[in-house]
Structure formats: structure tokens, C-alpha cells
C-alpha positions in Angstrom: 0.0 0.0 0.0 1.7 3.2 -1.2 0.8 6.7 -0.1 1.8 9.7 -2.1 3.7 12.6 -0.5 0.6 14.8 -1.1 -1.7 12.6 0.9 0.8 12.6 3.8 1.2 16.4 3.8 -2.6 16.9 3.5 -3.2 14.5 6.4 -0.6 16.3 8.6 -2.2 19.7 7.7 -5.7 18.4 8.7 -4.3 17.1 12.1 -2.5 20.5 12.7 -5.7 22.5 12.0 -7.7 20.2 14.3 -5.1 20.5 17.1 -5.1 24.3 16.7 -8.9 24.4 16.9 -8.9 22.3 20.1 -6.3 24.7 21.7 -8.3 27.8 20.5 -11.6 26.4 21.8 -10.0 25.6 25.2 -8.7 29.2 25.5 -12.0 30.8 24.5 -14.1 28.7 26.9 -11.6 29.0 29.8 -11.2 25.3 29.8 -7.5 25.4 29.0 -4.6 25.6 31.5 -5.0 27.5 34.7 -4.2 31.2 34.0 -3.7 32.0 37.6 -6.0 34.3 39.5 -7.8 35.0 42.8 -11.3 34.2 44.0 -14.0 36.6 45.1 -17.5 35.9 46.2 -20.9 37.6 45.8 -24.4 36.9 47.0 -27.2 37.6 44.6 -31.0 37.7 45.1 -31.3 36.1 41.7 -28.4 34.6 39.7 -30.7 33.5 36.8 -28.6 32.5 33.8 -25.3 32.4 35.7 -23.6 29.0 35.9 -20.1 27.7 36.3 -18.1 29.0 33.4 -20.1 32.2 33.0 -17.9 35.2 32.1 -17.1 37.9 34.6 -16.5 41.2 32.8 -15.4 44.7 33.5 -16.1 47.4 30.8 -17.1 44.6 28.5 -13.8 42.8 28.8 -13.6 39.3 30.2 -11.6 39.4 33.4 -12.6 36.1 35.0 -15.0 33.2 35.2 -17.7 32.0 37.7 -16.4 28.8 39.4 -19.3 28.0 41.7 -22.9 28.8 42.2 -24.8 27.5 45.2 -28.0 28.3 47.2 -27.5 29.6 50.7 -30.4 27.8 52.5 -30.4 30.3 55.4 -30.7 33.5 53.3 -32.2 31.9 50.1 -29.6 33.8 48.0 -27.4 32.6 45.3 -23.8 32.4 46.5 -21.3 32.7 43.7 -17.6 32.4 43.6 -15.6 33.6 40.7 -11.9 33.7 39.8 -10.5 37.0 38.5 -7.3 37.3 36.4 -4.3 37.8 38.5 -3.4 41.3 37.1 -6.8 42.8 37.7 -7.3 44.6 40.9 -10.9 45.6 41.9 -11.6 48.6 44.2 -13.2 47.3 47.4 -16.4 49.5 46.9 -17.2 47.9 43.5 -20.5 46.3 42.7 -21.3 43.0 41.0 -24.4 42.9 38.7 -25.9 40.0 36.8 -26.2 41.6 33.3 -27.6 40.3 30.0 -26.0 40.4 26.6 -29.4 41.3 25.0 -32.8 39.9 24.3 -31.5 36.6 23.1 -28.0 36.6 24.7 -26.9 34.9 27.8 -26.1 36.5 31.2 -22.8 37.4 32.7 -21.5 39.0 35.8 -20.5 42.6 35.3 -18.1 44.3 37.8 -18.9 48.0 38.2 -15.7 49.5 39.7 -15.9 51.9 42.6 -13.6 54.8 43.5 -11.9 53.4 46.6 -8.2 53.4 46.9 -8.3 50.0 48.6 -8.7 46.7 46.7 -10.4 43.4 47.3 -8.1 40.7 48.8 -8.4 37.1 47.5 -11.5 35.4 49.0 -13.3 38.6 50.0 -17.0 39.2 49.3 -18.5 41.9 47.1 -21.3 43.2 49.2 -23.0 45.6 46.7 -24.8 43.3 44.2 -27.7 43.4 41.9 -29.4 40.2 40.7 -30.8 39.2 37.4 -33.8 41.1 36.1 -36.4 38.8 34.6 -37.3 40.0 31.1 -40.6 38.1 31.3 -41.7 39.8 34.5 -40.8 43.2 33.0 -42.8 42.5 29.9 -45.8 41.4 32.0 -45.6 44.6 34.0 -45.4 46.7 30.9 -48.3 45.0 29.1 -50.5 45.1 32.2 -49.7 48.8 32.9 -48.5 48.0 36.4 -46.3 50.7 37.9 -47.8 53.5 35.9 -49.0 56.5 37.8 
């Protein structure tokens, strides 16, 4: 069974492209190697749409990833833990908001930086939070005229 040099080169190119795609996909999804970072926590009234792997963004730029979401059975709030990139320091009066990418987009955690000169230390909790806003409940309120004066 004889293979031509062209078939061997083509096969190697296909394998190289496939390997490159796997590496790229791992980087984009955050599944690749550990980039290093530090954890912060936040408690939300509603973390609808936020799961492990959800982006954490600042000014629209991904700076971290949600690593855990759990229900606190005492307060009935969604306790989230996320890891931020090592080089990103967040002022200790910043807020965390569950935001939406749009009508059909997914949710993400947006960090709204404060003006403090101090910064969060690894493991600290962001106290100022705003949970997810349910689009369905907003539409129902709008259609029913609720909240109008």
C-alpha cells in the first residue's frame, strides 16, 4: 500500500488544524490551562442565567470566570464564587451585577468599579450586588400597565 507525499502532507495539515482548533476552543471557553487568578464571592437575590463557566466582565472585557454557584439555605440567596485574572485589581467598593447580553443573549457578571483606593483581597465578598432582572416579568408589568401613575 503506497501513499503519495501529497496525501501525507494533507493528512498532517488536517491534524495540525484540528489541534489548533482544540487549543483555541479551550482558551475561549476558559477550559485550558490555569491562568492563575484569585477568588472573590458575591451573594445575589437572583443569579438566573449564571452558571459555572459564566464570564465575569469589566467594561465589556472578560476578566474572570464563575467557578461555583450554590444556594444559601439560610438566606435563600445565590452564593457565587468567581476567579479573576491575577493582574486585575478591583476597588473594594465595587458592585457586581448580573447583566444580559441582550434579548437573546446569555447572562454574565459585570463588575462596576468603585472609586476606593483599597482593593479586594483574595477570598473577600463583594457586598454591593444586583441580581438578574427577569425579562418576562418586566414585559408582563409593561403590558398590564402596572407601575404607571
